[in-house]
N, C-alpha and C positions, 0 to 999 in steps of 0.2 A: 520265818517266812514259810508259809504253807505252799506246797506244790500241789497243783491240780493235775489229775490224770485225765487223759482223753482216751476214749475207747476207739479202736479202729473199726471201721465198717468197710464194706466192699468198695464204696466210692471214695473213701478217705476218712478223715476224722469227723466226729459229730459236732465239732465246734465251728462249722462254717457260718458265715454271715447270713447265708440263705439256705438253711438245711432242708426245706420242704421242696418237693418236686410236684409238678402237674404234668401229667401225660395227656397228650391230645393226638387223636388220630385224624389225619387229613388225607385227601386224595392227591394224586400227582400234580394236578393243576393248582390246587391250593398251596401245596408245598413250594412249587416253583414261584408262585406269586409272593409268598411270605419271604422266601430267600431273596428274591429280587428287591422287595421293599427294604429288607435289612441291608443289602449291598448298596442300594441307593443312598442309604443314610449312614453308611460306613459303620454299621453296628453288627454284632453277632446276632444270630436268630433269637437266642434266649433274651438278650437285652432288648431287641426290637419288640418282641412279644410282651415282655415285662412292661415296657413303656406304654405300649398300646393298651394293655390291661389296666394301667393306672391312669388312664385318660390323658396321657401326655403324648402329643403328636410329635414324633421324631422329625427333625428337620432334615430335608434331603441335602446331600452334599453334591449331587449331580450338577446343580446350577453353579456352585462354587468352583467345581472342577472345570466346567465349560468356560466360565469367565477367566480362569487362570490360563486355559489353553488359548482363548481369544487374545489375552494380553500378550502371550508369547508370539502369536501370529502377527499381532499389530507391530511388535518390535521387528519381526522379520521384514514386514512390508516397509517399515521405516528405513531399515538398512538398504533394501533394494532401491527405494526411492532416492536415497543418498548417492548410491552408485550411478543411477540414471542421471541425476543432476550433474555429477562430476563428468559423466560422458558427454553430456550436451553443453557443458561449459567449455571454457578455453583450456581446462586442464586435461582434456581427453588425450591420452597418448596411444590409443588403439589397442590396449591390452584386453579389453572386455569384449565379449561376444554379445551384442545387443539382443539378438534373437533369443539367446539362452536366458538372459535376464528377464526379458518379457515373458518367456515361458514359465520362469520361476514365479513371477508376479501372478500370472494366471493360476498356477497351481495353488499358491498361497490364498488367493481369493476363493478358490473352490473349497479349500479347507475351512476358511472362515464361514462360508455359506453352510457347510455341514455342521459346524459347531453351533451356529445360530439356530439351525433347525432343532437341535437338542434342547434349546431353551424353550 
């Protein structure tokens, strides 16, 4: 069995899957926009630029994250609705502060409105 030697370079070994680099100069606005685009797609900046350069449009994960947040908020509203239902039914034993529950519902509705605006 023959062993192959790799030579060390300043950035590591020369046997990388992608050994070539492209250096690009950008201004602050362009850099911020590129970083934002990469973050919205949950990618590193190099991977984001590589995909754009290969005519592949990276899918944004912002919508997926917003939908996940909305699903969690929907569950919260469901639980609050269940509490209100039990309060107004015959099972109400007076342990709940109705004003506090209504305020929680209003704040959850405001959070849902914020998340919908992101979509």
